[in-house]
N, C-alpha and C positions, 0 to 999 in steps of 0.2 A: 476179420480180415486176416489173410495169411501173412506169414513172416516175409515171404518173398515180394509182396506188394508194397511194403514200406519203403524199400530203397527207391522204387520207381516213383512213389508219391512224393518223397523228399526231393528227388531230382526235378520232378514236374513243378513243384512249388518254387524251387530255386530258380528254374527257368522262367516262370511267370514273373517273379519278383525282379529279376535282372532285366527281363524284357521291358517291364513297365518303367523301370528307371532309365533305361536307354531311350525309350520313346519320349519320356518327360524331358530329358536333357536335349534330345534332338529338337523337340518343339520349342524349347526355350532358346536354343541356339538359332533357330530359324526366325524367331520373333525379333524384329529390329528394335533398337533403342527408341526410335521415334514412336513406335507403337506402344512401348512400355510407358513413355512419358505422357502421351495423350490419355492413356488409361488411368494414370495416377492423378492427372489434373481434373478428370471428370468428377471425382468425388470431392465434395465440398468439405473443407476443414471447419471445425467449430470456431465461432467468432470469439476471440479473446480480447479484442480491443473495442472500446466504446468511446465515441467522440462526445465531448461536452456533457459528461455525466453530472447529475444533480441528485444528491442524497440528503434527505431531510429527517431529522429526529424530532418527534413530538412527544409531549407528556401532558396528559390532561387537557388536550386540545391546543396547548401552546407550543410554539416552535422553540425547541431548545437550541438547535444548531442546524446550519445548512452548509453542505459541503459541495463545492463545484470544482471542476478541473477542465483543462483544455482537452485532456484525453486520459483514459484509464486502461490499463492492461492487466488482465487476470494472471496471477502468478500460480505456479504449481502448488505452492503451499496454501492456496486459498485466498491470500491477500491480494488487494488491488494496488498496483503501482500507479500513482497519479502524477501527471505532468502539469506543472504550474497550478497547484491547488490553491483554493481559497476557502477557508472555514470561517463562517460568521457565527459566533456564539452570542446568544441573547441572555443578558444577566437577569436576575430577579427584578431589578428596577427598570428593565426595558432597554438598557444601554446595549450597544453593539460592540463586540470585540472582534476585530477582523485579523485573521492570521493568513499570511501568504508565505510561500517558499517556492523553490524550483521544483521540488518533488516531495512526495509523501507516500506513505503506505497506509491503506485503510483495511482493517480487519472487519469483515462484514458480520462475523459471529459475535465478537466482543464489542464491536462498534467503536474501536479505538482508532485514532489517527496519529501517525508518527511523521512529523515534518522534518526535512533535512535540506541543507544547502540554502543559505541566505534567508533564514527565517526572520520574518518581520511581523510584529504584532502592533496594531494600532488600536488605542483605546482613548477616546476623548482627545486631549492634547498630548498624550503619552505615546512614545514609540519605543518598543523593545526590539532589540536585534540579538540573534544568537545563531548557532550552527545547527541546533536540534531542539525540538519541542514535541511533547507528546500530550495529546488530549486523551484522558482515561475516562471513558464513558460511565463505567460502573460507579466510580467515586465522584464523577463530575469535577475533575481536577485537571488543570493545565500544569504540566511538569516540564521545567527547563533544567535538564541534568547538567549541562555544561555551563561555561561562562556566558554571561549576558550583559548587555548595556541598556539602560533605560534613560531616555531623555524626554524632558517635558518642561517647558517654560525655562526657568533659570537653573533647574536641577538636573544633574547627571548622576546616575547610580550605576555601579558595577558590582557584580557578585557572581555567585555560582550556586547551583542547585536550588532553584526557586519553585514553589508550588502556589498556584492561584486556585482557590475554590470558587467555582462559578456561582454557586448558590449564595454563599455568604460574602463573596467578594473579598475574602480574607487572603492575605499574602504572607507566606512563610519563606524565609531564605535560610537554608540549613548550613551552608558553608561560608557564611560571612558576606557582608555587603559594605561597600564604600560609597558614601554619598557626598556630593559637592553641590553647594548652593551658591551661585554667583551673585545673587541678590538677596542676602538674608534679611529678614524683617526684624530679627532680634539682634541687637548690637552687643550683648553681653553685660549690660549694666544692670 
């Protein structure tokens, strides 16, 4: 190609580019907002909310735990936010431990559940209340990192940082515990 054709080719390319931009802006300007709105609502968004989910963990054919909630919402980090969750843990001896709260987060990869807001644990005649509780699936442990209160019969216990091992039903309190028995069977003699 000759040197004199290059300037014409540059101007022709510039004219085509500017012309296409002007046409695109004109078409967008002529399109009304109602047309844009109906076009965007025609595409279905992925469902991130599930009503009444039920998740069950089994081991060797036995149910280890069952998690239910009023509703679950998938979060961007992969966790599920649960509204009014209930977790039922089954101990080795077949007893049920029921955990309720206002909300929880379930990690589907690690299978951990973190409960928050008005946590309540019912086990036989015992009631535990706390602001937070986490079930760690890999170690099969319930962990109450904050303050807790346990009531049952004539006994009231208060403490902080408790761990309950589901398999052995062993309880450890790392930051101290205070226990009051209103009807002691031993009178100190």
